[in-house]
C-alpha positions in Angstrom: 12.5 56.7 -6.2 9.8 54.6 -4.9 7.5 54.8 -1.7 5.9 52.0 -0.2 3.1 53.3 1.8 2.1 50.3 3.8 4.6 47.9 5.5 4.8 45.8 8.6 8.5 45.5 8.9 8.0 45.6 12.5 6.9 42.1 12.1 8.6 39.4 14.0 9.3 37.6 10.5 11.9 40.6 10.1 13.6 40.1 12.7 16.6 37.8 11.6 17.6 39.9 8.6 16.0 43.5 8.9 19.1 45.5 7.8 19.3 43.0 4.8 15.7 43.7 3.9 16.2 47.7 3.9 19.3 47.2 2.0 17.3 45.3 -0.9 14.7 48.1 -0.8 17.3 50.9 -1.5 18.7 48.8 -4.1 15.6 48.4 -5.7 14.9 51.9 -5.6 12.2 52.4 -2.5 13.7 55.3 -0.7 11.0 56.0 1.7 8.0 53.7 3.5 5.5 53.9 6.3 5.7 51.3 8.9 2.0 50.6 10.6 1.4 49.1 13.9 -2.3 47.9 14.4 -1.9 45.9 17.6 0.0 46.0 21.0 3.1 44.4 20.0 3.1 45.9 16.6 2.5 49.5 17.9 5.6 48.8 20.4 7.8 48.1 17.7 7.3 50.9 15.4 9.0 53.6 17.3 12.6 52.1 17.6 12.6 51.8 13.8 11.3 55.4 13.4 13.8 56.7 15.8 16.9 55.0 14.1 16.2 54.9 10.6 15.6 58.2 8.2 13.2 57.9 5.3 10.8 55.5 7.5 7.4 57.0 8.7 4.7 55.6 11.1 1.3 54.9 11.4 -0.5 53.6 14.3 -4.1 52.3 15.0 -6.0 49.4 16.3 -7.1 46.8 13.4 -10.7 45.6 13.2 -10.4 42.1 13.5 -9.1 42.6 17.1 -11.6 45.5 17.6 -13.1 43.1 20.8 -9.8 43.2 22.4 -9.3 46.9 22.4 -9.1 48.6 25.9 -9.0 51.9 27.1 -5.2 51.5 27.7 -4.8 50.7 24.2 -6.5 53.9 23.0 -4.6 55.7 25.2 -1.4 54.5 23.9 -2.4 55.2 20.4 -3.6 58.7 21.3 -0.3 59.8 23.3 2.0 58.3 20.5 0.1 60.0 17.6 2.2 63.2 18.5 5.5 61.5 17.4 7.2 63.7 14.8 7.4 60.7 12.2 3.7 59.5 12.6 2.2 60.4 9.7 -1.5 58.8 9.8 -3.6 56.7 12.1 -4.4 53.3 10.9 -4.9 50.8 9.7 -8.2 50.9 11.2 -11.5 49.8 9.6 -13.9 46.8 9.1 -13.3 43.3 8.3 -16.2 41.1 8.0 -14.6 38.3 6.9 -13.3 36.9 10.3 -16.0 36.4 12.9 -13.8 37.4 16.1 -15.2 41.1 16.6 -19.0 41.8 16.3 -19.8 44.4 13.8 -21.1 46.6 16.4 -18.1 46.6 18.4 -16.0 46.9 15.0 -18.1 50.2 14.2 -17.8 51.7 17.6 -13.9 51.4 17.3 -13.7 52.4 13.9 -15.7 55.9 14.5 -14.1 56.5 17.8 -10.4 56.3 15.9 -11.8 58.2 12.9 -12.7 61.1 15.6 -9.1 61.0 17.1 -7.7 61.3 13.8 -9.9 64.3 13.1 -8.9 65.7 16.2 -5.2 65.5 15.4 -5.4 66.2 12.1 -4.1 63.0 10.8 -4.6 61.1 7.6 -6.4 57.6 7.9 -5.2 54.2 6.4 -8.2 52.2 5.9 -8.7 48.4 6.0 -11.8 47.2 4.4 -12.7 43.5 3.9 -16.1 42.5 2.6 -17.6 45.7 4.3 -17.3 48.1 1.6 -21.0 50.0 1.9 -20.5 50.2 5.8 -17.2 51.4 5.6 -18.0 54.0 3.2 -21.0 55.4 5.1 -19.1 55.4 8.5 -16.3 57.5 6.7 -18.9 60.0 5.3 -21.2 60.3 8.5 -17.6 60.8 10.6 -16.6 63.5 8.4 -13.5 61.7 7.4 -12.9 63.9 4.3 -11.3 66.6 6.5 -8.6 64.5 6.7 -8.6 62.1 4.2 -6.3 59.3 3.7 -5.8 55.8 2.1 -7.8 53.1 0.9 -5.3 50.2 1.7 -4.7 47.4 -0.5 -7.5 48.3 -2.4 -9.8 45.4 -4.3 -13.4 46.8 -5.0 -14.7 48.2 -8.2 -14.2 51.7 -9.6 -17.7 52.9 -8.7 -16.5 52.5 -4.9 -13.1 53.9 -5.5 -14.9 57.3 -7.1 -16.9 57.4 -3.9 -13.6 57.1 -1.7 -12.0 59.7 -4.0 -14.9 61.9 -3.2 -14.3 61.6 0.3 -10.5 62.7 0.1 -9.2 59.4 0.0 -6.3 57.8 -2.4 -6.6 54.5 -3.7 -3.6 52.2 -2.9 -2.8 49.0 -4.8 -0.4 46.2 -3.7 0.9 42.9 -4.6 -2.5 41.3 -5.7 -2.5 43.7 -8.9 0.0 41.4 -10.2 -2.1 38.1 -9.9 -3.5 36.4 -12.7 -7.1 36.6 -11.3 -7.1 40.3 -10.5 -9.0 41.7 -13.4 -11.0 43.8 -11.3 -8.1 45.6 -9.4 -6.5 46.3 -12.9 -9.7 47.4 -14.3 -10.2 49.8 -11.3 -6.4 51.0 -11.3 -6.9 51.9 -15.1 -9.6 54.4 -13.9 -8.5 56.0 -11.1 -6.9 59.1 -11.6 -3.0 59.2 -11.7 -3.2 61.9 -8.8 -5.0 59.5 -6.7 -2.7 56.4 -6.9 -0.7 54.9 -4.2 1.6 51.3 -4.0 2.3 49.5 -1.3 3.4 46.1 -0.4 1.4 45.0 3.0 4.7 43.0 3.5 5.3 40.5 4.9 1.9 39.7 3.2 0.5 39.6 -0.3 3.8 39.2 -2.4 3.3 39.8 -6.2 4.0 37.5 -8.8 6.5 35.8 -9.2 6.9 35.4 -5.7 3.2 34.9 -4.4 3.2 32.8 -1.4 6.3 34.0 -0.4 7.2 36.4 2.3 6.9 40.1 1.1 9.2 42.8 1.5 9.4 46.3 0.5 11.7 45.9 -2.5 8.9 44.3 -4.1 6.8 47.4 -4.4 8.7 47.8 -7.7 6.9 44.9 -9.1 3.7 46.5 -8.2 5.0 49.9 -9.8 6.0 48.3 -13.0 2.4 46.6 -13.4 0.7 49.9 -12.5 2.8 51.4 -15.1 2.0 49.1 -17.9 -1.8 49.6 -16.8 -1.6 53.3 -17.2 0.4 53.3 -20.2 3.5 55.3 -18.6 7.1 54.6 -17.6 8.2 53.2 -14.2 9.9 56.4 -13.5 6.6 58.4 -14.2 4.7 56.0 -11.9 7.4 56.2 -9.3 7.5 60.1 -9.3 3.6 60.2 -9.5 2.9 57.9 -6.4 5.7 59.3 -4.3 4.4 63.0 -4.8 0.8 61.6 -4.0 2.1 59.9 -0.8 4.0 63.1 0.0 0.8 65.0 -0.3 -1.4 62.3 1.5 0.8 62.1 4.6 1.9 65.6 4.6 5.7 65.1 4.3 8.3 66.3 2.2 11.1 64.7 0.0 13.7 65.6 2.7 15.2 62.2 3.8 15.7 58.7 2.4 16.3 55.4 3.9 19.6 55.4 5.7 
C-alpha cells in the first residue's frame, strides 16, 4: 500500500468531490496520507478531516511565502494544535526566494522560530525550499533540526545537497515532477538517494504527474510517482510501496494500524 506524505486535500478545490477523491485513492492502493495546513484557512480545515477519517494524518505550519503575514495569534494557533494526536509533523515551513512578498529576513525569523517549536515538541519538520537551498541548509544546521529530522518536500536539487540534508536526518521526497520529461536532475538525484531515505508525495492539487500534467492533482496519482521511482531504482512497485511506507512511518513516528476509512 502507498503512503502519500504531502497532500492539500483540505484545499477548497476538493470540496465538491472529497469522498470521490478518497475513494479513487483507495482504489489506487493509497491507504494513508498526510494533510498539510500552511495558512489560516488550510490549518482550520485540517482538523475536521483528521477527526472524521482513519488513515489521514496532519501537519501544520506557516508557509514562507506568507511569512510577512504571520501574527502572534497565528503562531499560537499552530502551537496549541500541535498536541492533536494525529498531527505528525510541523510544516510545511522553510524559505521561498522565488516570490517577493516576504523579505528574506522575515522568512528567516519565521523559519527559525518554527524549527525551535518543532524541536521543543519533538516533531519532525516538512521543509519547503525554493531557490534557497544554501540558506535552508544553514538554518536547519544552526537550529539543530537534525534532532527531529523530517522531510525535504518535493525535492528538486542535486545529489550533493540531498546528501547534506540526509546527514541532517531528513528524508528526500519526490512528487509529480519526477515524471516530467525535463526532470533529469530529479531522476539523477533519486537514483542516488538510499532506499531508506526516500518518500513519495503528490503535493495535490499541484504538480500532477504525467500524463496529467497541468490538471488538478489528487492522492491516487502518487502511484504514478511510485512507478517512476521503482523504474529508476530497478525494483518492483510493491517494493517501493513497502519501502516508502515504512520510511514514512519511521519519519512521522506512526504505526501501520489504520487505513483510510
